[in-house]
Structure formats: C-alpha cells, structure tokens
C-alpha positions as CSV (number, residue, x, y, z in Angstrom):
1,M,40.1,92.8,114.4
2,S,38.5,92.9,117.9
3,T,35.7,90.4,118.3
4,Q,33.8,93.0,120.6
5,V,33.1,95.0,117.5
6,T,29.8,92.9,116.6
7,T,28.1,94.7,119.7
8,A,28.0,97.9,117.6
9,F,25.9,96.0,115.2
10,V,22.6,98.0,114.2
11,K,21.1,94.9,115.5
12,Q,22.1,95.7,118.7
13,Y,22.3,99.3,119.0
14,M,20.2,102.0,117.1
15,A,22.8,104.9,116.4
16,N,25.8,104.7,118.8
17,V,28.5,103.3,120.2
18,D,28.6,103.0,124.4
19,F,32.3,103.0,125.6
20,L,32.3,100.9,128.7
21,V,32.9,102.7,132.0
22,Q,36.2,103.4,132.2
23,Q,38.6,106.5,133.2
24,K,38.6,108.7,130.3
25,G,42.4,109.6,129.7
26,S,45.0,111.1,132.1
27,R,44.0,112.8,135.2
28,L,47.6,113.3,136.7
29,R,49.4,114.9,134.0
30,N,48.4,118.5,134.2
31,A,49.6,118.3,138.3
32,V,53.0,117.7,138.0
33,T,56.3,119.2,136.6
34,L,56.1,119.1,132.5
35,K,59.5,118.6,130.5
36,T,58.1,118.0,126.6
37,G,60.1,117.5,123.7
38,V,63.4,115.7,125.4
39,R,65.6,113.0,123.7
40,G,68.0,110.5,124.5
41,E,68.1,107.2,126.5
42,E,67.6,108.9,129.7
43,V,66.8,112.6,130.4
44,F,67.9,114.6,134.1
45,M,65.9,116.6,136.1
46,D,68.5,118.7,137.7
47,R,67.5,120.0,141.6
48,V,68.4,123.0,143.9
49,G,68.8,122.9,147.4
50,S,68.1,125.9,150.1
51,T,70.7,128.0,151.2
52,A,71.1,130.4,154.3
53,P,72.5,133.9,153.9
54,Q,75.4,134.7,156.2
55,K,75.1,137.6,159.1
56,V,77.0,140.7,158.7
57,T,78.9,141.2,161.5
58,S,81.9,143.8,160.8
59,R,82.4,146.4,157.7
60,H,84.6,145.7,154.8
61,A,84.9,142.2,155.2
62,D,85.1,139.5,152.5
63,T,82.4,138.9,150.3
64,P,80.8,135.3,151.2
65,L,80.8,131.9,149.2
66,I,77.7,130.0,149.7
67,S,77.9,127.1,148.0
68,T,74.3,126.4,146.4
69,P,73.6,123.0,146.4
70,H,72.6,120.5,143.2
71,D,71.6,117.2,142.4
72,R,69.5,115.8,139.9
73,R,66.6,112.6,139.6
74,R,67.3,110.5,136.3
75,I,64.1,109.4,134.4
76,T,64.1,106.5,131.8
77,P,61.5,106.3,129.2
78,V,59.3,103.5,129.0
79,S,57.0,103.6,125.2
80,Y,53.3,101.8,125.0
81,N,51.6,101.2,122.0
82,W,47.9,100.3,121.1
83,G,46.5,99.1,117.9
84,D,43.5,97.0,116.5
85,L,41.9,96.6,112.8
86,I,38.2,97.7,112.0
87,D,37.5,95.1,108.7
88,N,35.3,96.7,106.2
89,V,32.5,93.9,106.3
90,D,32.2,95.0,109.5
91,R,31.9,98.6,108.8
92,V,29.2,98.4,106.4
93,K,27.3,96.8,108.8
94,M,27.1,99.7,111.2
95,I,25.6,103.1,111.4
96,I,28.2,104.9,112.1
97,D,32.2,105.0,111.6
98,P,33.4,103.2,114.8
99,T,37.1,104.6,113.7
100,S,36.4,107.7,115.7
101,P,35.6,105.5,118.6
102,Y,38.2,103.7,118.5
103,A,40.6,106.2,118.5
104,Q,39.1,107.7,121.6
105,N,39.7,104.5,123.1
106,A,43.1,104.1,122.6
107,A,43.6,107.6,123.2
108,Y,42.0,106.8,127.0
109,A,44.2,103.6,127.6
110,M,47.5,105.9,126.7
111,G,46.3,108.4,129.1
112,R,45.5,106.0,131.9
113,A,49.4,104.5,131.1
114,I,50.6,108.1,132.0
115,D,48.9,107.5,135.2
116,D,50.3,104.7,136.3
117,E,53.8,105.8,135.7
118,L,52.9,108.7,137.5
119,L,51.6,107.0,140.7
120,D,54.7,104.4,140.2
121,A,57.0,107.6,140.5
122,I,55.8,109.1,143.3
123,S,55.3,105.8,145.5
124,G,58.3,103.9,144.1
125,N,62.5,103.9,143.9
126,A,63.5,107.7,142.3
127,F,66.9,107.6,140.8
128,G,68.9,110.5,142.2
129,D,72.6,111.2,143.4
130,S,74.2,109.6,146.3
131,S,76.7,112.1,147.5
132,G,75.0,115.2,145.9
133,T,77.1,115.7,143.3
134,S,75.8,117.4,140.1
135,G,76.6,115.7,136.9
136,S,76.5,111.9,138.6
137,D,74.8,109.4,136.3
138,A,72.1,109.8,139.2
139,S,71.7,105.7,139.9
140,T,71.1,105.8,143.5
141,A,68.3,104.3,144.3
142,I,66.3,106.4,146.4
143,A,63.1,105.1,148.6
144,L,60.3,107.5,149.9
145,P,61.5,107.7,153.6
146,S,59.1,106.7,156.4
147,G,58.4,110.1,157.8
148,Q,56.9,110.8,154.1
149,K,54.4,107.7,155.2
150,V,51.0,108.3,157.0
151,A,50.6,104.3,158.6
152,V,47.0,102.7,158.0
153,D,46.2,103.2,161.7
154,F,47.5,106.6,162.4
155,H,45.3,108.1,165.1
156,T,47.4,110.7,166.4
157,Y,44.6,113.4,165.7
158,D,41.3,111.6,166.2
159,T,40.0,109.1,168.9
160,G,39.6,106.2,166.9
161,S,42.2,103.0,166.9
162,G,42.9,100.0,164.1
163,D,43.0,99.8,160.8
164,K,41.2,102.9,158.9
165,G,40.4,104.2,155.7
166,L,41.1,108.0,154.7
167,T,40.5,110.4,157.7
168,L,40.3,113.5,158.2
169,G,43.0,113.0,160.8
170,K,45.4,111.3,158.0
171,L,44.6,113.9,155.9
172,L,45.4,116.3,158.6
173,K,48.9,114.6,159.1
174,A,49.6,114.5,155.4
175,R,48.8,118.2,155.0
176,E,51.4,118.9,158.3
177,I,54.0,116.9,156.8
178,L,54.1,118.8,153.0
179,G,53.8,122.1,154.9
180,A,56.7,121.3,157.2
181,G,59.0,120.5,153.8
182,E,57.8,124.2,152.6
183,A,55.1,123.1,150.0
184,D,53.6,126.3,149.1
185,D,49.5,125.8,148.4
186,Y,49.4,128.4,145.3
187,G,51.9,129.6,142.6
188,L,52.5,132.3,141.5
189,D,49.4,132.8,139.0
190,G,47.4,132.0,141.9
191,S,47.0,127.9,140.1
192,P,46.9,125.1,143.0
193,N,50.2,123.1,143.8
194,L,49.1,121.0,146.3
195,F,47.4,117.5,145.3
196,C,45.7,114.6,146.4
197,A,45.1,110.8,144.1
198,I,42.4,109.8,145.5
199,N,39.6,106.8,144.6
200,A,35.9,106.8,145.3
201,K,36.1,104.4,148.3
202,Q,38.2,106.8,150.1
203,I,36.4,109.6,149.3
204,S,33.2,108.2,151.3
205,N,35.6,106.6,154.1
206,M,36.3,110.3,154.7
207,L,32.8,111.8,154.6
208,A,32.1,108.8,156.8
209,D,34.7,109.4,159.3
210,F,33.1,113.1,159.3
211,S,29.6,112.0,160.0
212,M,31.1,109.8,163.0
213,G,31.7,113.5,164.6
214,G,33.9,112.9,168.0
215,A,33.4,109.1,167.7
216,S,36.0,108.6,165.1
217,G,36.4,111.9,163.6
218,V,38.5,114.3,164.5
219,Q,37.0,116.3,167.6
220,G,34.9,118.9,166.9
221,I,33.5,118.0,164.1
222,S,29.9,117.3,163.3
223,A,27.8,116.2,160.3
224,A,26.4,119.8,160.0
225,S,29.8,121.0,159.5
226,A,30.7,123.4,156.5
227,D,33.8,120.6,156.0
228,Y,31.5,117.8,156.3
229,N,29.7,119.7,153.5
230,S,32.9,120.5,151.3
231,V,33.4,116.8,151.6
232,R,30.1,115.5,150.8
233,S,30.5,117.8,147.5
234,L,33.8,115.9,146.7
235,V,31.7,112.9,147.0
236,A,28.9,114.2,144.8
237,G,31.9,115.6,142.0
238,E,30.2,119.4,143.0
239,I,33.8,120.4,143.9
240,D,37.5,119.3,143.8
241,T,39.4,120.9,146.8
242,F,39.3,120.5,150.0
243,M,42.0,121.8,152.9
244,G,43.8,123.1,150.3
245,F,44.2,120.1,147.9
246,K,43.2,119.9,145.1
247,F,41.8,116.3,144.3
248,I,42.0,114.1,142.0
249,R,40.3,111.1,141.3
250,T,41.3,108.0,140.0
251,E,40.8,104.0,140.4
252,L,44.7,103.1,139.7
253,L,45.6,104.0,143.5
254,N,48.7,101.3,144.3
255,T,48.6,99.2,146.8
256,D,50.9,97.9,149.2
257,S,51.9,94.4,150.6
258,S,49.3,94.2,153.1
259,S,46.6,95.3,150.1
260,D,46.5,98.8,151.6
261,Q,45.4,101.6,149.1
262,L,47.8,104.1,149.1
263,V,46.2,107.9,149.0
264,V,49.2,110.0,147.8
265,C,49.1,114.0,148.1
266,W,52.1,115.7,146.4
267,H,53.3,119.3,145.5
268,R,53.2,120.0,142.3
269,S,57.2,120.4,142.0
270,G,57.5,117.0,143.7
271,V,57.0,114.9,140.8
272,G,57.6,114.8,137.3
273,L,56.9,114.2,133.7
274,A,59.3,114.0,130.8
275,I,57.6,113.3,127.4
276,F,59.9,111.7,124.7
277,D,57.1,111.4,122.4
278,D,53.8,112.3,123.0
279,I,50.5,110.6,122.4
280,R,50.6,110.0,118.1
281,A,48.2,108.2,116.4
282,R,48.0,106.7,113.2
283,I,44.8,105.5,111.3
284,S,45.6,104.0,107.9
285,E,44.9,101.2,105.7
286,R,46.3,97.7,105.7
287,P,46.6,96.2,102.2
288,D,47.8,93.0,103.7
289,K,44.3,92.8,106.0
290,R,42.7,93.3,103.0
291,Y,42.6,97.2,103.2
292,S,41.3,97.5,106.7
293,T,41.4,100.3,108.9
294,Q,44.2,99.9,111.4
295,V,44.0,102.4,114.6
296,Y,47.1,102.5,115.9
297,Y,48.4,104.6,119.2
298,E,52.2,105.1,120.6
299,M,54.2,107.1,123.0
300,T,57.2,107.5,125.2
301,I,57.4,109.0,128.6
302,G,59.1,109.0,132.0
303,A,58.6,110.1,135.1
304,A,60.0,110.4,138.5
305,R,60.1,112.0,142.0
306,L,61.9,114.9,142.6
307,E,61.0,115.8,146.0
308,E,60.6,113.4,149.0
309,E,59.8,116.2,151.0
310,R,57.0,117.2,148.8
311,V,55.5,113.8,148.2
312,V,53.3,112.1,150.9
313,E,51.8,108.7,151.0
314,I,48.7,107.6,153.2
315,A,48.0,103.7,153.5
316,C,44.1,103.3,153.7
317,D,42.4,100.2,154.8
318,P,40.3,99.0,151.6
319,T,37.0,98.3,153.6
C-alpha cells in the first residue's frame, strides 16, 4: 500500500483526508470533438473539404458534378491504468474510510492523462492522408504549419520587443488566424466553439501587458479599460471568456525546444478525442494481500488534431 497513508492517521488528521493540491480531472475533454464507443486497433475520423458552386452561364446546361474532397485522420489508442492498496490494519486506524478519497484521486489522475493526450495531439504530429484520397491508412505525419504558430517574439500589434509571455497582441494574432480559417465562434445552439488552454503564469503575463498600456501592450489600452477588467476577472477566476475564447486554465501546458510555454487555441472541430474504453473503476478485496482493498482504474483513449486551420500555438516566455 502507499506509504503516504499514514498521513491520514487520526493522530495527524482529525476527521478527513486533505488532497494534495492538484488538477482534478480532465478540463479539456468537453472542448473537443468527442467520439465514444469505438473499437479496433485504430480509428479514423473522416473530414470533408469545402467546395464552390459553379456559375450558371447558359440555359439547359448539363448538371455540374463537383467532387467533394475527403480525407481522414488516424487515431491510435493508448491505455492507462492506476492502482493502490489499502491495508485493513490501516483502515481501522482511520476515522473515515479511505477508499473514496483514493478512488477520487485515481479518477483525477486519469483525467489529467486525457488532457496530456489532447495537448500533445494539438501541437504534435497528426497522421492523415498524403494525397487527400479517402480510404487510405492515413499514415503520413502532418506537422502543425508555421503559419498556425505565433512566435515568442511576435510584436506586430504592439510596441514591445524581444521574447515575451502572452500578450494581447499575440492573442489578437491567434484570433486572426482562426478567423481566416473560418473558425466560427459559436455553435448553432449557442455553445462556445473557440477555446484557449492557458496556465496561471500566462494569464498574469497578459494582465501585466494590459497594465503597461501603450508601453508594451496594444496602444490605446489602459489599466482602466473594460478589457483590462475582463482579464483581471480571468485571473480572479470570476469569468472564463475573453475575445471570443473560453479560457481553460491548466498547468499541463507543453513546452518547445526553447523551454517556451505553449498556449494553444483551437476550434472544437479542430481536435478529436476517441474513447475506446472510458474510465472504469474496480474496488475489490485482494485475497493474496490479506484481503486488503484494491482501488484500480483503467481507460483506453486516443486523440488527434483534425484540422490544422483550426488550431493555433502561441509560444510564451515562461519568465
């Protein structure tokens, strides 16, 4: 069993178990295209490209045949599991049954694994068709194009220089790129479609950029503006939306080869998550361990970037 279980003894805690500070569960799962109940060694998410109508220039002309482009993205499943034992000797020394806290802790760990897979898929290689031919094995590695990335020293929309953390100018550029890719803001039901995964450090950097006004941020923005107050509310956790993005705070952001933190923005349809086997829990006795209680969790999932045009990566200085 975990050696840390002694921290829950009544000599140290009066009535409950305090969880260590950690991200609890998946925060990104509901912000992507979700496909459940899939089976097999691999799963494919098919894509349909845009077309253009043909102008009518004569009467009684032949009906045009406009070929709709198809291609696909491949998702390969990965499995995760988690387990720990609770000894009966320790159970009787505790005021509360530790099984429930252990089970929740496992569920939180599995949720973070989902977010890790999604963040890796957003910035990493996708696997799709090389020629746009539907029905292929989608084995060609596709990197996120440089046009979908905002550099760490991007200053086109502000007056600063050098490497910077997240600035309003960088966020404006990300919004511009997504808009050029026809990433609509909301679904037909009014639900948000644009998301931004950001950590606490980069939210603070964005607030600091606002507070410096024209010295670093976009000219004309002051610390007294409504936009500044919106970002300040993001820091305080009072709101989660700004500039059309629904912000999702996570401390799991990836870094690039220069150790810059990668804030990512995407449209819901730009990222896919396939659930082969959703999180399943088993809590049972182990006869081979003196009937200690075993808490066990497992899942099988896969993730992929579905459309490069609907994903943007922003490199941010971590200092």
